C-alpha positions in Angstrom: 10.5 17.8 -13.9 10.2 14.9 -15.7 9.0 12.0 -13.6 10.3 8.5 -14.1 6.8 6.6 -14.7 8.6 4.0 -17.1 10.8 2.7 -13.8 7.3 2.9 -11.7 5.3 -0.1 -10.7 1.7 0.3 -9.2 1.1 -2.9 -7.2 -2.7 -3.7 -6.6 -4.0 -6.7 -4.5 -7.3 -7.6 -5.6 -10.3 -10.4 -4.5 -13.3 -9.8 -5.4 -13.1 -6.5 -7.2 -15.1 -6.8 -10.5 -16.7 -3.7 -9.6 -13.8 -1.8 -9.7 -11.0 -3.3 -11.5 -11.2 -2.4 -15.1 -12.2 1.2 -13.8 -9.1 1.2 -11.7 -6.9 -0.3 -14.5 -8.2 2.5 -17.1 -7.3 5.7 -14.5 -4.3 4.4 -13.7 -3.0 4.6 -16.9 -4.6 7.6 -17.8 -2.1 9.2 -15.2 0.8 7.5 -17.6 1.0 5.0 -20.6 4.5 4.6 -19.0 3.4 3.2 -15.9 3.4 -1.0 -15.3 0.7 -2.1 -13.1 1.0 -5.7 -11.5 -2.5 -7.0 -10.0 -2.0 -9.6 -7.1 -5.2 -11.6 -7.9 -6.2 -14.2 -5.3 -8.0 -16.6 -6.9 -11.4 -14.0 -6.8 -14.5 -16.3 -7.6 -16.4 -13.2 -9.1 -14.3 -13.2 -12.4 -11.8 -10.3 -11.7 -8.9 -12.3 -13.6 -10.5 -12.5 -16.5 -11.6 -8.9 -16.7 -7.8 -8.5 -16.5 -6.4 -10.4 -19.1 -8.7 -9.0 -22.0 -7.2 -5.8 -20.8 -3.7 -7.2 -20.8 -4.6 -7.5 -25.0 -4.9 -3.4 -24.6 -2.0 -2.4 -22.1 1.6 -3.5 -22.8 2.5 -2.5 -19.3 -0.1 -4.4 -17.3 0.9 -7.5 -15.1 -1.2 -10.0 -13.1 0.1 -12.8 -10.5 -2.4 -15.2 -10.1 -2.2 -17.2 -6.5 -4.8 -19.7 -5.5 -7.0 -18.5 -2.6 -7.3 -15.5 -0.5 -3.4 -15.3 0.8 -3.5 -11.9 2.4 -2.7 -8.6 2.2 0.7 -8.6 3.1 1.9 -11.7 1.3 0.6 -10.3 -1.8 2.3 -6.9 -1.7 5.8 -9.0 -0.5 5.1 -11.3 -3.7 4.5 -8.2 -5.9 8.0 -6.1 -4.2 10.3 -9.1 -4.8 8.6 -9.2 -8.6 9.8 -5.4 -8.8 12.9 -6.3 -7.7 13.9 -8.5 -9.9 12.5 -6.2 -13.0 15.0 -3.1 -11.7 12.0 -0.7 -10.7 13.2 2.3 -9.0 9.7 3.3 -7.7 7.0 1.1 -5.9 3.1 1.7 -5.1 0.9 0.3 -2.7 -2.7 1.0 -4.0 -6.0 -0.4 -3.4 -8.2 -1.3 -6.1 -11.5 0.2 -4.4 -10.8 4.0 -5.1 -10.2 5.1 -1.5 -6.9 5.9 -2.6 -7.7 8.3 -6.2 -5.2 7.1 -8.8 -4.4 10.9 -9.2 -2.6 11.0 -6.3 0.5 8.8 -8.2 1.8 11.7 -9.7 2.1 13.9 -6.8 3.6 10.8 -4.8 6.3 9.7 -7.3 6.9 13.4 -7.3 7.4 13.7 -3.6 9.6 10.0 -3.9 12.2 12.4 -6.0 13.6 13.6 -2.3 12.8 10.8 0.2 13.1 7.0 0.5 9.1 6.4 1.2 6.3 8.5 0.9 3.1 7.9 2.9 -0.3 9.5 1.4 -1.4 10.2 5.1 -5.0 10.6 5.7 -3.9 12.4 9.3 -1.0 15.4 7.8 -2.8 18.3 7.9 -6.1 17.3 9.5 -8.2 13.9 9.4 -8.8 13.6 6.2 -11.4 10.9 5.7 -14.5 10.9 4.2 -17.8 8.3 4.7 -16.0 6.4 7.5 -18.5 5.8 10.7 -17.0 8.0 13.6 -16.3 4.6 16.1 -14.2 3.4 12.9 -12.3 6.8 12.6 -11.4 7.1 16.6 -10.5 3.4 16.4 -8.0 4.2 13.7 -7.0 7.3 15.0 -6.7 6.3 17.9 -4.4 3.5 16.9 -1.8 5.8 14.9 -1.5 7.8 18.2 -0.9 4.8 20.5 1.8 3.4 17.8 3.4 6.9 17.9 3.8 6.7 21.8 5.1 3.4 22.2 7.5 3.4 19.4 8.5 7.1 18.9 7.9 6.8 15.2 7.4 10.4 14.2 4.8 8.9 11.4 1.4 10.4 11.6 -0.6 7.9 9.4 1.3 4.3 10.3 -1.6 2.1 9.0 -1.9 4.1 5.8 -1.9 1.4 2.2 -1.5 4.3 -0.1 2.8 4.5 -0.5 5.5 4.9 -3.0 8.5 3.1 -1.8 11.9 3.8 -3.5 13.9 0.6 -4.3 15.9 2.2 -1.8 13.9 1.3 0.7 12.6 -2.0 -0.3 15.9 -3.2 -0.4 16.4 -2.7 3.0 13.9 -4.8 4.1 14.3 -8.3 4.7 11.6 -9.6 2.5 11.5 -13.0 4.0 11.2 -11.8 7.6 8.0 -9.9 7.5 6.2 -11.0 10.7 2.5 -9.1 9.5 0.2 -10.0 6.8 -3.1 -8.2 8.0 -3.2 -4.1 7.9 -0.4 -4.1 10.8 2.0 -4.8 7.4 1.8 -1.5 6.7 2.9 -0.3 10.1 5.4 -3.0 10.5 7.2 -1.6 7.0 7.0 1.8 7.9 8.7 1.1 11.5 11.3 -0.9 9.5 12.1 1.8 7.2 12.4 4.5 10.0 14.3 2.7 12.6 17.1 2.3 9.8 16.7 6.1 9.7 15.6 6.4 5.8 13.3 9.5 5.2 9.7 8.6 5.3 7.6 12.0 4.0 4.3 12.0 4.0 1.7 14.0 1.3 -1.7 14.5 2.5 -4.1 12.4 0.6 -8.1 12.7 1.0 -9.3 8.7 1.8 -13.1 8.2 0.5 -14.5 5.0 1.8 -14.6 2.4 -1.3 -17.7 3.1 -4.1 -18.1 0.0 -5.0 -18.1 -4.0 -3.9 -17.8 -5.0 -0.4 -14.9 -3.4 2.5 -12.4 -6.3 3.4 -12.2 -4.4 6.9 -12.8 -6.3 9.6 -13.4 -5.7 13.1 -10.2 -7.3 14.6 -8.0 -5.4 12.0 -7.2 -2.3 14.6 -6.5 -5.1 17.4 -4.1 -6.8 15.1 -1.9 -3.5 14.5 -2.5 -2.1 18.4 -0.5 -5.6 18.9 1.4 -6.0 16.1 3.5 -2.3 17.9 4.7 -4.0 20.9 6.1 -7.2 18.9 8.4 -4.8 16.0 9.3 -2.7 19.9 11.2 -5.6 20.9 12.6 -6.9 17.7 14.4 -3.5 17.6 15.1 -3.9 21.0 17.0 -7.0 20.5 18.4 -6.2 16.9 16.3 -8.3 15.2 14.3 -5.8 12.5 
């Protein structure tokens, strides 16, 4: 099966990823030279943007949007989604720069996206598939997913995972100017809004490995943020304002 790599865009937000960015860019293009890769760079003081600019001379499909300051994960992806929709991409990926998401899974997610609207690289389908997380963090994350499913009725097991492939249809179904979340509950919000519209979501099993190099961006309030967002989204759905 020939996959539409040339119609696909991988979006990677970065902040202080000097230890990972060059390796990640090479790893993405090793999957296919026809992939397009968009870096959303939030003013990293460590020189991440300079590395990207140097590699743009080598890779014609490498793009970058530079923003001033650390503006948040959600706004980074919304910026990338709008950029993708303006340029007629049919498949759009979310992906972390720290190798917790394996670039080798990109073609697998793209293949799965040929028969659904959104593919989630799932850490919880076919068992718990996370490496190098402390038990407390794993318990909080998995518990938050159970809680989310109980409150909302969503059938997705990994409600907050950040490795995804959206079809153009899925992105166009979202009002990108009316996204209420900016942290990691952003992932939950997009999943819920797409699911609530009756679009098809498929979970593809991945192995999530805690970052190899650099510093984790996850703070202690992230799980709490996602748990509280569940109620707001449920209420918005009740009011017909999703």
